[in-house]
C-alpha positions in Angstrom: 106.1 -28.9 -110.5 106.2 -27.7 -114.0 107.2 -31.2 -115.3 103.9 -32.6 -114.0 101.9 -30.3 -116.3 104.1 -30.8 -119.4 102.1 -31.9 -122.4 103.3 -35.2 -123.9 105.1 -35.1 -127.2 103.4 -36.6 -130.3 105.7 -39.6 -130.1 104.8 -40.2 -126.5 101.1 -40.2 -127.5 101.5 -42.7 -130.3 104.2 -44.9 -128.8 101.7 -47.2 -127.0 100.2 -48.1 -130.3 103.5 -49.5 -131.5 104.6 -51.0 -128.2 104.5 -54.8 -128.2 104.7 -55.2 -132.0 106.4 -58.5 -133.0 109.4 -57.2 -134.8 110.6 -60.6 -136.2 107.2 -61.2 -137.7 107.1 -57.8 -139.3 110.6 -58.2 -140.7 109.5 -61.6 -142.3 106.5 -60.0 -143.9 108.6 -57.0 -145.2 111.3 -59.3 -146.7 108.7 -61.5 -148.4 106.9 -58.4 -149.6 110.1 -56.9 -151.0 110.8 -60.2 -152.8 107.2 -60.1 -154.2 107.7 -56.5 -155.5 111.0 -57.4 -157.3 109.4 -60.5 -158.8 106.3 -58.7 -159.9 108.4 -56.0 -161.6 109.9 -58.6 -163.8 106.9 -61.0 -164.2 104.4 -58.2 -164.8 106.6 -55.8 -166.8 104.1 -56.0 -169.7 101.0 -56.6 -167.7 99.7 -53.1 -167.4 99.8 -51.7 -163.9 100.4 -55.0 -162.1 103.6 -53.8 -160.4 102.0 -50.5 -159.1 98.8 -52.3 -158.1 100.8 -55.0 -156.2 102.6 -52.2 -154.3 99.3 -50.7 -153.4 98.0 -54.0 -152.2 101.1 -54.5 -150.1 100.6 -51.1 -148.4 96.9 -52.0 -147.9 98.0 -55.3 -146.2 100.4 -53.4 -144.0 97.6 -51.0 -143.0 95.4 -54.0 -142.2 98.1 -55.6 -140.1 98.6 -52.3 -138.2 94.8 -51.9 -137.5 94.1 -55.5 -136.6 97.1 -55.6 -134.2 95.3 -53.0 -132.1 92.3 -55.3 -131.7 92.6 -57.3 -128.4 92.0 -61.1 -128.4 89.1 -60.4 -126.1 87.4 -58.5 -128.9 88.4 -61.1 -131.5 86.7 -63.9 -129.5 83.5 -61.7 -129.4 83.6 -61.4 -133.2 84.0 -65.2 -133.8 80.3 -66.2 -133.9 78.9 -63.2 -135.8 81.7 -63.3 -138.4 81.2 -67.1 -139.0 77.4 -66.7 -139.1 77.6 -63.8 -141.6 80.2 -65.8 -143.7 78.0 -68.9 -143.9 74.8 -66.8 -144.7 76.7 -65.1 -147.5 77.8 -68.5 -148.9 74.1 -69.6 -148.9 73.2 -66.3 -150.7 75.9 -67.1 -153.3 74.4 -70.5 -153.9 70.9 -68.9 -154.4 71.7 -65.7 -156.3 75.4 -65.5 -156.8 77.3 -64.0 -159.8 78.6 -66.5 -162.2 81.9 -66.0 -164.1 83.7 -68.6 -166.3 81.4 -71.4 -165.1 81.9 -70.7 -161.4 79.4 -69.0 -159.0 81.7 -67.5 -156.3 80.7 -63.9 -156.1 77.8 -61.8 -154.6 76.7 -58.4 -155.8 75.9 -56.2 -152.7 76.5 -52.9 -154.4 80.0 -54.1 -155.0 81.0 -57.6 -156.0 82.5 -59.6 -153.1 83.7 -63.2 -152.7 82.3 -64.4 -149.4 84.4 -67.5 -149.2 87.4 -65.3 -148.4 85.7 -64.4 -145.1 85.8 -68.0 -144.0 89.6 -68.2 -144.2 89.6 -66.1 -141.0 86.1 -66.8 -139.6 86.7 -70.5 -139.6 89.7 -70.7 -137.2 88.1 -67.9 -135.1 84.9 -69.9 -134.7 86.5 -73.2 -133.9 89.0 -71.6 -131.5 86.0 -70.0 -129.8 84.2 -73.3 -129.6 87.1 -75.2 -128.0 87.7 -72.3 -125.6 84.2 -72.8 -124.4 84.7 -76.5 -124.0 88.1 -76.2 -122.2 88.7 -78.9 -119.7 85.7 -80.9 -120.7 86.4 -82.1 -124.2 84.5 -85.1 -125.5 84.2 -86.9 -128.8 80.9 -85.1 -129.4 82.7 -81.7 -129.1 85.1 -82.7 -131.9 82.1 -84.0 -134.0 80.3 -80.6 -133.6 83.5 -78.8 -134.6 83.8 -81.0 -137.7 80.2 -80.1 -138.6 80.9 -76.4 -138.2 83.8 -77.0 -140.6 82.1 -79.2 -143.2 79.1 -76.9 -143.8 80.9 -73.9 -145.3 83.5 -76.1 -147.0 80.8 -78.0 -148.8 79.2 -74.7 -149.9 82.6 -73.5 -151.2 83.2 -76.8 -153.1 79.8 -76.5 -154.7 80.7 -73.1 -156.2 83.2 -74.6 -157.3 86.3 -73.2 -155.7 88.6 -76.1 -154.7 91.6 -73.8 -153.9 89.7 -71.8 -151.3 88.0 -74.9 -150.0 91.4 -76.5 -149.3 92.5 -73.4 -147.4 89.4 -73.2 -145.3 89.4 -76.9 -144.6 93.0 -77.0 -143.6 92.6 -73.9 -141.3 89.7 -75.7 -139.5 91.6 -79.0 -139.3 94.6 -77.3 -137.8 92.4 -75.9 -134.9 90.9 -79.4 -134.3 94.3 -81.0 -134.3 95.8 -78.4 -131.9 92.7 -78.8 -129.6 93.9 -82.4 -128.9 92.3 -84.7 -131.5 93.6 -88.2 -130.8 96.1 -89.8 -133.2 93.9 -92.9 -133.1 91.4 -91.0 -135.2 94.0 -89.2 -137.3 96.1 -92.2 -138.4 93.2 -94.2 -140.0 92.3 -91.2 -142.1 95.9 -90.7 -143.2 96.1 -94.4 -144.1 92.9 -94.3 -146.1 94.1 -91.2 -147.9 97.4 -92.8 -148.8 95.6 -95.9 -150.0 93.2 -93.8 -152.2 96.2 -91.9 -153.8 98.0 -95.2 -154.4 94.9 -96.7 -156.1 94.5 -93.7 -158.4 98.2 -93.8 -159.4 98.2 -97.6 -160.0 95.0 -97.5 -162.1 95.6 -94.2 -163.9 95.3 -95.6 -167.4 91.8 -97.0 -166.7 90.2 -94.3 -164.5 91.5 -91.4 -166.5 89.6 -92.4 -169.6 87.2 -89.6 -170.8 84.1 -91.8 -170.3 84.9 -92.7 -166.7 83.1 -90.5 -164.1 84.5 -89.8 -160.6 82.0 -89.7 -157.8 81.7 -86.3 -156.0 84.1 -84.6 -158.5 83.5 -82.5 -161.6 85.1 -83.4 -164.9 87.6 -80.4 -164.7 88.6 -81.6 -161.2 89.2 -85.1 -162.5 91.2 -83.7 -165.4 93.5 -81.8 -163.0 94.4 -84.9 -161.1 94.9 -87.0 -164.3 97.0 -84.2 -165.8 99.1 -84.1 -162.7 99.8 -87.9 -163.1 100.8 -87.5 -166.7 100.8 -83.9 -168.2 102.3 -85.1 -171.5 98.9 -86.7 -172.5 97.8 -83.2 -173.4 100.9 -81.0 -173.6 99.2 -78.1 -175.4 96.0 -78.2 -173.4 95.4 -79.3 -169.9 99.0 -80.2 -169.2 100.4 -76.9 -170.6 100.5 -75.1 -167.2 102.4 -77.8 -165.4 104.8 -78.5 -168.2 105.8 -74.9 -168.7 106.1 -74.3 -164.9 108.5 -77.3 -164.6 110.5 -76.1 -167.6 110.9 -72.6 -166.2 112.0 -73.9 -162.7 114.4 -76.4 -164.3 115.9 -73.9 -166.7 116.8 -71.6 -163.9 119.5 -74.0 -162.7 121.4 -73.2 -159.5 121.9 -69.5 -159.8 119.1 -68.5 -162.2 119.1 -66.6 -165.5 119.2 -63.2 -163.8 116.7 -60.5 -163.0 114.6 -59.6 -166.1 116.3 -62.4 -168.1 113.8 -65.2 -167.8 113.0 -66.4 -171.3 110.0 -68.6 -170.3 108.6 -65.6 -168.4 109.2 -62.8 -170.9 108.2 -64.9 -173.9 104.9 -65.6 -172.1 105.2 -69.4 -172.0 104.4 -69.4 -168.3 100.6 -69.0 -167.9 99.3 -66.8 -165.0 102.9 -65.7 -164.4 101.9 -62.9 -162.0 99.4 -64.9 -159.9 99.3 -68.7 -159.4 102.6 -69.5 -161.3 104.7 -66.6 -160.1 107.0 -69.1 -158.3 108.0 -70.5 -161.7 108.9 -67.0 -162.9 110.9 -66.4 -159.7 112.8 -69.7 -159.9 113.7 -69.2 -163.5 115.4 -65.8 -162.8 116.9 -66.6 -159.4 117.4 -70.3 -159.6 117.8 -72.9 -156.8 119.6 -70.3 -154.6 116.8 -67.8 -154.8 114.1 -70.5 -154.4 115.9 -71.8 -151.3 116.1 -68.3 -149.9 112.4 -67.8 -150.4 111.5 -71.1 -148.7 113.7 -70.1 -145.8 111.8 -66.8 -145.5 108.5 -68.7 -145.3 110.0 -71.2 -142.7 111.1 -68.2 -140.6 107.6 -66.7 -140.8 106.0 -70.0 -139.8 108.5 -70.7 -137.1 107.9 -67.3 -135.5 104.1 -67.8 -135.7 104.4 -71.1 -134.0 106.5 -69.5 -131.2 103.7 -67.0 -130.7 101.2 -69.8 -130.6 103.2 -71.7 -128.1 103.5 -68.7 -125.7 99.8 -67.6 -126.1 98.1 -67.2 -122.7 94.7 -68.8 -123.5 93.3 -71.8 -125.4 91.6 -69.4 -127.8 94.7 -67.5 -128.7 96.9 -70.6 -128.9 94.5 -72.4 -131.2 93.9 -69.3 -133.4 97.6 -68.5 -133.7 98.6 -72.1 -134.5 95.9 -72.4 -137.2 96.7 -69.1 -138.9 100.4 -69.8 -138.9 100.0 -73.2 -140.5 97.6 -71.7 -143.0 100.6 -69.7 -144.3 102.4 -73.1 -144.7 99.4 -74.4 -146.6 99.4 -71.4 -149.0 103.1 -71.8 -149.7 103.2 -75.6 -149.9 100.2 -75.9 -152.2 101.3 -73.1 -154.5 104.9 -74.4 -154.8 103.7 -77.9 -155.1 101.3 -77.3 -158.0 103.8 -75.2 -159.9 106.5 -77.9 -159.4 104.1 -80.7 -160.6 103.6 -82.6 -157.4 100.1 -81.3 -156.6 97.1 -80.5 -158.9 96.6 -77.0 -160.0 94.0 -75.5 -157.7 94.5 -71.8 -157.8 96.2 -71.0 -154.5 98.4 -67.8 -154.4 101.9 -67.6 -153.0 101.7 -65.3 -149.9 103.0 -61.8 -150.5 104.4 -62.8 -153.9 101.4 -63.4 -156.1 99.2 -60.6 -157.4 95.8 -60.2 -155.9 94.2 -57.7 -153.6 91.7 -59.9 -151.8 94.3 -62.5 -150.9 96.7 -59.8 -149.7 94.1 -58.4 -147.4 93.3 -61.9 -146.0 97.0 -62.5 -145.4 97.2 -59.1 -143.7 94.3 -60.0 -141.4 96.1 -63.2 -140.4 99.3 -61.5 -139.6 97.5 -58.7 -137.8 95.8 -61.4 -135.5 99.2 -62.9 -134.8 100.5 -59.5 -134.0 97.5 -58.9 -131.7 98.2 -62.2 -129.8 101.9 -61.5 -129.5 101.2 -57.9 -128.4 98.7 -59.0 -125.7 101.1 -61.6 -124.3 103.9 -59.0 -124.0 101.6 -56.5 -122.3 100.5 -59.1 -119.8 104.1 -60.0 -119.1 105.1 -56.3 -118.5 
C-alpha cells in the first residue's frame, strides 16, 4: 500500500510536458541553429555583440517553441480570428500614425516599438485554416474568393508601408493554405501562365522599360530598380548592383570546399553588404563552399520534409492546412533568401531561417516550429 501514496519524482511531474515532442523536427532546428552560430561568429566577428545576441535569440526561439508546443490545436483555432483582427487593426494604425524610418512606415510605438506585419506571418495561415475548417465539406468558389479577400487586405497594407519582403512571406503563407484547401488547377494554371508571360515580357524589353523616365504601374521606383538591377547588375556596379555582384563573387570564390572558417576574404574585408543578415548565405558559401551550401540546403529539405509529414498525418482540416502552410513558409524563406543572394531573385530583405541575425524573425520562426510541434504532439497523444 505504501507505493500508492508515494510522491512522484520531479521527472515524473514534468515528463508529460516533453512527451510527444517531435524529435526529428527539433534536431533539424538545432542543427540549423548550430550552423547559424558558427556562421555568425565568423561573419559578425567585428560587428559588436552580434554573435552573443544571435545566441540569445536562438535560446529565445527555443523557449517559444517549448511554450507554443504546449498549446493545443483546439486553443490555436480559438486564437485565429482575434489574432488576425488585432494584426489587421495594427496595420491600419501603422498606416495612420506609424513610425517612419529610412522612408518606410512599418513600425508602431505602443510604449515599445513593434512591427505589426510580423504578426500576420502566423495570423494569416491561422485565419485561413480556421475559415476552411468552418467550410469543410461544403466548399464553393465563393469561399475561395472570401479567403482571397482575407489575404489581400493585410498584404496590401504591408505593401503600402512599403515592405515587399514581409508581404511576399504573408502572401505565400496564405496562398499555401488556399492551395492545400483544394483550389482547382484550372484556376492556378492561368495565373502561372500570366506570370510567366509577364516575366518574359520584362526580360525581353529590359532596355526600354528600365530607362529612368519609365514608370511602372503599382510599383515604386526603388522596387523597379531592384528588378532592373537583377536583370543586369553591371549597369550600376558600385550602386544598386553592388549587393548582387558582391554576393555572387563571394559564393563563386568559395569553390567546392570553401576558403575555410574565418578565412573568407569577401566577408572579412567587408565587401559583402549585410553579411550578418540578408546576405549571410554568401558569407557561409565563401567559407564552406559548395559542400557546405549543399549540406545547408539538405538541412532545410529535411526540416521541410518533416513538416510536410506532420501535415499529412494531421487529424483535422485546420491542423493539416496550418501545418502545410507553415512548413512551406520555411521553404519560401530559404528559397527567396538564397535566390536573391545568388542573383536569381530581386533583393527583398528576407532572412535565412536560423542563420540570419534578427530577434523578431527568430521569434516568428520559433512560433511556426512550436505550432508544428503542437500539431505533431496532439496527433501522437490521440494515437496513444
